C-alpha positions in Angstrom: -3.2 -15.1 35.2 -0.2 -16.5 37.1 1.3 -18.7 34.4 0.8 -16.3 31.5 2.7 -13.6 33.6 5.5 -16.1 34.2 5.6 -16.9 30.5 6.0 -13.2 29.7 8.7 -12.8 32.4 10.6 -15.8 30.9 11.0 -13.7 27.8 12.3 -10.6 29.7 12.0 -8.8 33.0 9.1 -6.3 33.1 7.0 -4.2 35.4 3.2 -4.6 35.7 2.2 -2.1 33.0 4.6 -3.6 30.5 3.1 -7.0 31.2 -0.5 -5.7 30.8 0.6 -4.1 27.5 2.3 -7.3 26.3 -0.9 -9.3 27.0 -3.1 -6.8 25.2 -0.7 -6.6 22.2 -0.4 -10.4 21.9 -4.0 -11.3 22.3 -5.7 -8.1 21.1 -9.4 -7.7 21.9 -9.9 -11.5 21.6 -8.8 -11.9 25.2 -10.3 -9.8 28.0 -7.8 -7.1 29.0 -6.6 -7.8 32.5 -7.1 -5.2 35.2 -3.8 -3.6 36.3 -4.7 -4.2 39.9 -5.2 -7.9 39.2 -1.7 -8.0 37.6 0.0 -6.4 40.6 -1.8 -8.6 43.1 -0.8 -11.7 41.1 2.8 -10.4 40.9 2.8 -10.0 44.7 1.6 -13.5 45.2 4.2 -14.9 42.7 6.9 -13.0 44.6 5.6 -14.4 47.9 5.7 -17.9 46.4 9.2 -17.4 45.2 8.4 -17.5 41.4 9.5 -14.0 40.7 11.9 -11.5 42.3 11.1 -7.8 42.3 13.8 -5.1 42.0 13.1 -1.4 42.7 14.3 0.7 39.8 14.9 4.3 40.5 13.3 6.9 38.1 14.4 10.5 38.1 11.0 12.3 37.7 8.7 9.5 38.9 8.3 7.2 41.8 10.4 4.1 41.7 9.0 1.1 39.8 9.3 -2.6 40.5 10.7 -4.7 37.7 10.0 -8.4 38.1 12.4 -11.2 37.2 11.6 -14.9 36.8 13.3 -17.1 39.4 14.5 -20.7 38.9 11.4 -21.8 40.8 9.2 -19.7 38.5 10.9 -21.2 35.4 10.3 -24.7 36.8 6.6 -23.9 37.4 6.3 -22.5 33.9 8.0 -25.6 32.4 5.6 -27.9 34.3 2.6 -25.9 33.1 3.8 -26.1 29.5 4.5 -29.8 29.8 1.1 -30.7 31.3 -1.8 -31.4 29.0 -4.7 -28.9 29.2 -8.1 -30.0 30.5 -10.0 -32.0 28.0 -13.7 -32.2 27.4 -16.0 -31.2 30.3 -18.1 -34.1 31.5 -19.8 -32.1 34.2 -21.7 -29.7 32.0 -24.1 -27.4 33.8 -26.4 -27.0 30.8 -26.6 -30.8 30.4 -27.6 -31.1 34.1 -30.4 -28.5 33.5 -31.4 -30.4 30.4 -31.8 -33.7 32.1 -33.0 -32.6 35.6 -35.3 -29.6 35.0 -37.9 -31.5 32.9 -38.0 -34.2 35.6 -39.1 -31.5 38.1 -41.7 -30.1 35.8 -40.3 -26.6 35.9 -38.9 -26.5 32.4 -39.6 -28.0 29.0 -36.6 -29.7 27.4 -37.2 -28.2 24.0 -37.4 -24.7 25.4 -34.1 -25.3 27.2 -32.4 -26.5 24.0 -33.9 -23.6 22.0 -32.8 -21.0 24.6 -29.3 -22.4 24.7 -29.1 -22.5 20.9 -30.1 -18.8 20.7 -27.4 -18.0 23.3 -24.7 -19.9 21.3 -25.8 -18.2 18.0 -25.6 -14.8 19.7 -22.1 -15.6 21.0 -21.1 -16.8 17.5 -22.4 -13.4 16.0 -20.3 -11.6 18.6 -17.2 -13.6 17.8 -17.7 -12.9 14.0 -17.9 -9.2 14.8 -14.8 -9.4 16.9 -13.0 -11.2 14.2 -14.0 -8.5 11.7 -12.7 -5.8 14.0 -9.4 -7.6 14.8 -6.2 -6.5 13.0 -5.7 -9.1 10.3 -2.0 -9.1 11.2 -2.7 -10.3 14.7 -2.8 -14.1 14.0 -2.8 -15.0 17.7 -6.0 -13.1 18.3 -7.6 -14.5 15.2 -6.7 -18.0 16.1 -8.1 -17.5 19.6 -11.4 -16.3 18.1 -11.4 -19.1 15.6 -10.9 -21.7 18.3 -13.8 -20.2 20.3 -16.0 -20.3 17.2 -15.1 -24.0 16.6 -16.0 -24.9 20.2 -19.3 -23.1 19.8 -20.0 -24.9 16.6 -19.3 -28.2 18.3 -21.7 -27.1 21.1 -24.4 -26.4 18.6 -23.9 -29.8 17.0 -24.1 -31.4 20.4 -27.4 -29.5 21.1 -28.8 -31.1 17.9 -27.8 -34.6 19.2 -29.4 -33.9 22.6 -32.6 -32.8 20.9 -32.6 -36.0 18.8 -31.7 -38.4 21.6 -33.5 -37.2 24.7 -37.2 -37.7 24.9 
């Protein structure tokens, strides 16, 4: 949550509710809506770390609000984040550990594990298809996020097939 908030603040200063709204507008229902409490806790930590600066803005009929500004240190952290490659394939896969180790113990059948995981992935794929159908066609960001998740799931399904073929 830290770096996406810094990215939004690089565009323009904002208060917590504006940041929540910007995330929801950008990603739609494809990305879980952040809790406003989580946003304010994160902003507090970012301020403590020197990445943002808060300014109290007086409001006539409401309590003052804090508007957050990105600092030079925050911009540097954001630039470092953007410049670094994102984690690649996961080698330590929890399901694969179950698939290899559980049959050795006699507590699970490998084929049953594969079939259960396949059903789970197919259920997730159905959920993503429904989410895509419910998403505003104009929200390309949300649709690309959903498509990426579906492609990852398809790769996982293909990998399950390989595991089924290769493991005794």
